[in-house]
C-alpha positions in Angstrom: -0.2 -0.1 0.0 2.9 2.5 0.9 4.5 1.5 -2.4 1.2 2.5 -4.3 0.9 5.7 -2.4 4.5 6.7 -3.2 3.9 5.9 -6.9 0.9 7.9 -6.8 2.5 10.9 -5.2 5.5 10.6 -7.6 3.1 10.7 -10.7 1.3 13.7 -9.0 4.7 15.5 -8.4 5.9 14.8 -12.0 2.6 16.0 -13.5 2.7 19.3 -11.5 6.3 19.7 -12.7 5.5 19.2 -16.3 2.6 21.6 -16.1 4.9 24.4 -14.8 7.5 23.5 -17.5 4.9 23.8 -20.3 3.5 27.0 -18.8 7.0 28.5 -19.3 7.3 27.1 -22.8 4.1 28.8 -24.1 5.7 32.3 -24.3 3.8 35.3 -25.3 4.1 36.2 -29.0 5.9 39.5 -29.5 5.1 41.5 -32.5 6.3 45.0 -33.6 3.9 47.0 -35.9 5.9 49.6 -37.7 4.1 52.8 -38.9 2.2 52.2 -42.1 3.4 54.1 -45.2 1.2 55.8 -47.8 1.7 54.9 -51.3 -1.0 57.1 -52.9 -1.1 56.7 -56.8 -4.1 59.0 -57.3 -4.1 62.2 -59.3 -4.1 64.0 -55.8 -1.4 62.2 -53.7 -0.8 62.9 -49.9 -3.9 64.7 -49.1 -4.3 65.4 -45.2 -7.3 63.0 -44.9 -5.2 60.0 -46.4 -2.2 61.0 -44.2 -4.5 60.8 -41.1 -6.2 57.6 -42.2 -2.6 56.0 -42.8 -1.4 57.3 -39.4 -4.6 55.6 -37.7 -3.9 52.1 -39.0 -1.0 51.1 -36.6 -2.9 52.0 -33.4 -6.0 50.3 -34.5 -4.3 47.1 -35.4 -2.1 47.1 -32.3 -5.6 47.5 -30.3 -7.1 44.6 -32.2 -4.0 42.2 -31.6 -3.7 43.1 -28.0 -7.3 41.9 -27.7 -6.0 38.5 -28.7 -3.1 38.8 -25.9 -0.3 39.6 -28.4 2.6 41.5 -26.9 3.0 44.7 -28.9 6.6 45.7 -29.0 7.0 49.4 -29.5 9.4 50.8 -32.0 9.7 54.5 -32.0 9.5 56.4 -35.4 13.0 57.7 -35.2 14.4 54.3 -35.1 12.1 53.1 -37.9 13.3 56.1 -40.0 16.9 55.4 -39.3 16.5 51.7 -40.5 14.5 52.9 -43.5 16.5 54.0 -46.6 13.5 55.4 -48.4 9.7 54.8 -49.1 9.2 51.2 -49.5 12.6 50.0 -48.3 11.6 48.1 -45.3 8.6 46.7 -47.0 10.9 45.3 -49.5 13.9 44.2 -47.5 12.8 41.6 -44.8 16.4 41.3 -43.4 16.5 45.1 -42.6 13.0 45.0 -40.9 14.0 41.8 -39.1 17.3 43.5 -37.6 15.2 46.4 -36.4 12.7 44.1 -34.7 15.6 42.1 -33.0 16.8 45.3 -31.7 13.5 45.7 -29.8 13.1 42.1 -28.6 10.3 41.4 -31.2 9.4 37.8 -32.4 7.7 39.3 -35.4 7.7 42.6 -37.3 4.8 43.8 -39.5 5.8 46.4 -42.2 2.7 47.9 -43.4 1.5 50.0 -46.4 -1.8 51.9 -47.4 -1.7 51.4 -51.1 -4.1 53.7 -52.7 -4.6 53.2 -56.6 -7.8 55.0 -56.9 -10.2 57.2 -54.8 -12.6 54.5 -54.8 -10.6 52.0 -52.8 -7.4 51.4 -51.1 -5.5 48.2 -49.8 -4.0 47.6 -46.5 -1.0 45.5 -47.1 1.2 43.9 -44.5 4.4 41.8 -44.7 4.9 39.7 -41.5 8.5 38.9 -41.0 9.8 36.5 -38.6 12.7 38.1 -36.8 14.7 34.9 -36.0 15.5 34.1 -39.7 14.2 37.2 -41.5 11.8 35.2 -43.4 8.5 36.6 -44.9 5.9 34.4 -43.4 2.7 36.4 -44.3 2.0 38.8 -47.4 -1.4 40.2 -46.4 -4.0 42.3 -48.2 -7.2 43.8 -47.0 -9.4 46.1 -49.2 -11.1 49.1 -47.9 -13.5 50.6 -50.4 -13.8 54.4 -49.9 -12.2 56.5 -47.3 -14.9 55.9 -44.8 -13.4 55.4 -41.3 -15.7 52.5 -40.5 -14.4 50.7 -43.8 -10.8 51.3 -42.6 -11.6 49.8 -39.2 -13.0 46.6 -41.0 -10.1 46.4 -43.3 -7.8 46.5 -40.2 -9.9 43.8 -38.5 -9.4 41.6 -41.7 -5.8 42.2 -41.5 -5.7 41.2 -37.8 -7.5 37.9 -38.8 -4.9 37.3 -41.4 -2.0 37.9 -39.1 -3.7 35.7 -36.4 -4.2 32.9 -38.7 -0.4 32.8 -39.5 0.5 32.9 -35.8 -1.5 31.8 -32.9 -5.1 31.5 -34.0 -6.5 33.2 -30.9 -8.2 36.5 -32.4 -11.9 36.9 -32.6 -12.9 40.0 -34.6 -16.1 42.0 -33.4 -19.3 40.6 -34.7 -20.8 42.3 -37.9 -24.2 42.7 -36.3 -25.9 45.8 -37.8 -26.7 48.4 -35.2 -30.0 50.3 -35.4 
């Protein structure tokens, strides 16, 4: 009887130790979201409303990913500008974006762009780069039809879903119920 009790206690102790080890292994996913750049191909590029909309994307996306318990790593604009050799450089050079993320302790870096080929629609584009090996693991595009703020928010939610499907699969976007 004593042997069975000792064996049971040994199994219980081992289970507790393994559960503590597994909790430490499941680390939080750390993602840095860089400032989105505006690539405006319309006849009137860079109007203040588009600059404002472009600036709103990063905080909206950070807020959505925080809801899914991602750790958002902050990279200041000055550090981003120092790493960036021109418009589109970080978007096209994974290794440079990964180095920037590594300096700040990120696991992943999202380099984003608001691509506006027309007044009628724009695309939120994102390159998700794994910092450890500078690999592009996600090339995402979400369409926003028109400059409406609600449509931009929906496009950001769509982008968050795509990022999460590539990473941890724990994000639930707000419901699409119509409000009356």
